[in-house]
C-alpha positions in Angstrom: 11.2 -4.3 -17.4 8.1 -2.9 -19.5 5.2 -1.8 -16.4 1.8 -1.2 -16.7 0.4 1.9 -14.3 -3.3 1.2 -13.7 -4.7 4.7 -12.4 -2.4 6.7 -14.4 -4.2 10.0 -14.3 -4.3 10.0 -10.6 -1.9 11.4 -7.9 -0.2 8.5 -7.4 -0.5 7.1 -10.8 1.1 10.2 -12.3 4.4 9.7 -9.7 4.3 6.3 -10.9 4.9 8.0 -14.2 7.3 9.8 -13.1 9.5 7.7 -11.6 9.1 4.7 -14.1 10.3 7.5 -16.8 13.3 8.2 -14.6 14.9 5.1 -14.1 17.3 3.4 -16.5 16.2 -0.4 -16.1 12.4 -0.2 -16.3 9.7 1.3 -19.2 6.5 2.5 -19.6 4.6 -0.2 -21.1 0.9 1.1 -20.9 -1.0 3.7 -18.9 -4.6 2.9 -17.7 -7.3 5.1 -16.9 -11.4 3.7 -16.2 -13.9 4.5 -19.4 -14.3 8.7 -19.8 -11.7 10.0 -17.7 -11.1 13.1 -19.8 -7.1 12.4 -19.7 -7.4 9.4 -22.2 -5.4 9.3 -25.2 -3.4 12.1 -23.6 0.3 10.9 -23.3 0.9 9.6 -20.1 4.1 11.2 -20.1 3.1 14.8 -20.7 1.1 14.6 -17.1 4.2 14.7 -15.5 6.5 17.1 -18.2 8.1 14.3 -20.0 6.7 12.8 -23.2 7.3 9.6 -23.8 4.7 7.9 -26.3 2.5 6.2 -24.5 -1.3 6.9 -24.6 -3.8 6.5 -22.0 -5.9 3.8 -22.7 -8.6 2.0 -20.9 -7.5 -1.8 -21.3 -4.6 -3.2 -22.3 -4.0 -4.1 -26.0 -2.1 -6.6 -28.4 0.7 -4.7 -28.9 1.2 -3.5 -24.7 4.1 -6.0 -24.4 4.7 -5.9 -20.8 5.7 -7.6 -17.7 4.3 -6.2 -15.0 1.3 -3.9 -13.5 1.4 -1.5 -10.3 -2.0 -0.4 -9.2 -2.6 1.9 -6.9 -6.3 2.3 -7.3 -9.6 0.9 -5.7 -10.7 -2.3 -4.3 -13.2 -2.9 -7.3 -11.0 -1.5 -10.2 -7.6 -3.8 -8.6 -9.8 -6.6 -8.7 -10.9 -6.3 -12.5 -6.6 -5.4 -13.2 -6.1 -8.7 -11.4 -8.5 -10.6 -13.9 -6.2 -8.7 -16.6 -3.4 -9.5 -15.7 -4.0 -13.3 -15.2 -5.9 -13.3 -18.8 -2.3 -11.7 -19.8 0.5 -13.6 -17.7 1.1 -10.7 -16.1 2.6 -9.9 -12.4 1.0 -7.5 -10.4 2.2 -5.2 -7.2 -0.9 -3.9 -5.4 -0.8 -1.2 -3.0 -4.9 -0.9 -3.2 -6.1 -0.1 0.5 -9.2 -1.2 1.6 -9.6 -4.3 0.5 -12.6 -7.0 1.9 -11.3 -10.2 3.1 -12.9 -11.9 -0.2 -11.0 -9.5 -2.2 -7.7 -10.5 -0.2 -8.7 -14.1 -0.7 -9.1 -13.8 -5.0 -5.6 -12.1 -4.8 -4.4 -14.8 -3.1 -6.3 -17.7 -5.2 -4.5 -15.4 -8.4 -0.8 -16.0 -6.7 -1.3 -19.6 -7.7 -0.9 -18.5 -11.1 0.7 -15.3 -11.1 3.4 -13.6 -8.8 2.1 -10.6 -6.4 3.3 -8.4 -4.2 0.5 -7.2 -2.0 0.8 -4.4 0.5 -0.6 -1.5 2.5 2.1 0.4 2.3 4.9 0.3 -0.5 6.9 2.8 1.3 10.6 1.5 2.4 10.7 3.1 5.6 7.6 2.3 6.8 8.0 -1.5 6.1 11.3 -1.1 8.5 8.5 1.0 11.1 6.4 -2.4 10.8 9.3 -4.6 11.6 10.2 -2.3 14.7 6.7 -1.9 16.2 6.6 -5.6 15.9 10.0 -5.9 18.1 9.1 -3.2 20.0 5.8 -5.2 21.3 7.5 -8.6 21.7 10.0 -6.6 24.1 8.1 -4.7 25.7 4.5 -7.2 26.7 1.3 -6.1 27.9 2.8 -3.3 30.4 2.8 -1.1 27.8 -1.1 0.8 26.4 -1.2 0.7 22.7 -2.5 3.7 20.5 -1.9 4.3 16.7 -2.4 7.6 15.2 -2.5 7.9 11.6 -3.1 11.1 9.6 -3.9 11.8 5.8 -5.5 14.0 3.1 -8.9 15.3 3.3 -9.6 13.0 0.3 -8.8 9.6 1.2 -11.6 7.6 1.3 -10.9 5.0 4.1 -10.2 4.6 7.8 -8.0 3.9 9.6 -5.4 3.4 7.1 -4.7 0.1 5.6 -0.8 1.1 7.2 -2.5 1.6 10.5 -4.4 -1.9 10.5 -1.2 -3.5 9.6 0.7 -1.8 12.3 -2.2 -3.1 14.5 -2.3 -6.4 12.9 1.5 -6.7 13.8 1.4 -5.8 17.1 -1.5 -7.7 18.3 0.1 -10.9 17.0 3.6 -10.4 18.6 0.8 -10.3 21.7 -0.6 -12.6 21.2 -4.0 -10.6 20.8 -7.1 -11.3 18.1 -7.0 -7.6 16.7 -10.7 -7.3 15.7 -11.3 -8.0 19.8 -8.2 -5.7 20.7 -9.6 -2.7 18.6 -11.0 0.7 19.7 -11.6 3.2 16.8 -11.6 6.6 18.5 -13.4 7.6 22.0 -16.1 9.9 22.5 -17.9 10.5 25.9 -17.8 8.5 29.2 -16.0 5.2 28.0 -14.7 4.4 31.2 -11.3 3.1 31.9 -9.0 1.6 29.0 -9.0 -2.0 28.5 -5.8 -3.3 28.9 -4.9 -5.1 25.9 -7.1 -2.6 24.2 -5.1 -1.5 20.9 -6.4 2.0 19.7 -6.8 3.8 16.6 -7.4 7.4 15.7 -7.4 8.9 12.0 -6.7 12.4 11.1 -7.7 13.7 7.5 -6.9 17.6 6.1 -5.0 19.4 3.8 -2.6 17.3 1.6 -0.7 15.2 4.1 0.8 12.2 2.3 1.1 10.1 4.8 1.9 9.9 8.8 1.9 7.1 11.3 3.1 6.7 15.0 2.8 4.0 17.2 2.7 4.5 20.7 3.6 2.7 23.7 2.7 3.8 26.9 3.9 2.4 30.1 4.6 3.4 33.6 7.2 6.4 33.9 8.4 6.1 29.6 6.8 6.1 26.6 8.2 4.6 23.2 6.7 6.0 19.8 7.6 4.7 16.7 6.8 7.1 13.9 7.0 7.4 10.1 6.2 10.6 8.0 5.9 10.3 4.6 6.2 14.0 2.9 6.0 12.6 -0.9 4.2 9.8 -2.4 7.7 9.3 -4.7 8.2 7.1 -1.8 5.4 4.6 -2.1 6.7 4.3 -6.2 9.9 4.0 -5.4 9.3 1.0 -3.2 6.3 -0.2 -5.8 9.3 -0.2 -8.3 11.5 -2.0 -5.5 8.5 -4.7 -5.6 8.5 -5.1 -9.2 11.7 -5.6 -9.9 11.4 -8.4 -7.0 8.7 -9.8 -8.7 10.9 -10.8 -11.8 12.4 -13.7 -10.0 9.1 -15.1 -9.3 6.8 -17.3 -11.4 4.0 -17.3 -9.0 3.0 -16.7 -4.9 1.9 -13.7 -2.8 4.4 -11.6 -1.0 4.6 -8.8 0.7 7.1 -6.0 1.3 8.2 -8.0 3.9 9.8 -10.2 1.6 10.7 -7.7 -0.9 13.0 -5.8 1.9 14.5 -9.5 3.4 13.0 -8.2 6.7 11.7 -12.2 7.3 
């Protein structure tokens, strides 16, 4: 299976390249970066200490035979890469967060022609935690207050994280709530008593934190917490490769990591 890595010179791109090179069944077909990036023209493997003969370029070329693109970039770049995949007939794994509803609609429409895995987190552990949080919400019900705390590195540009919002959406649905109405983002000043159906979000940004998420169910006399901490971006890369393998059996459709992991 031949893969294209978008955003190749970024932190996640480098982690993906290293993961692909380290497998026995996958090959790096192409590595993409934006025009003007200083890494253009360099061997993508050299970024991770394993030269592979694949030069970083701005766009797919005729000789870049590939099966699937993996994209952890930014929303606008992801939509441009989606158009590339539609033209070339490539499957696509999308780990980009901060997508707008309209952009998600475009991805859904593209799923009528190509296979896509779209997920706010590619981490296997995070996706297991998604399932646990949904189960906890159903079992604990309205008698527990829900707060979601997430932490990421200082350079993350969106808040709350896509993963935190996914936790919130799953919990809200399990409890029959509308997240848009229930969400409370941080608190300051005399905000009054907590609403009984509120779902709180709190974002921490600092240092090189890869990603931490806690969903807290606070009841009378006890507190249930589901926490997942990522110590390395490799967890996301390995999940993305698992998603790419899953797509090889899918001609079209939009899937998420719950599908990939068989957690439906």
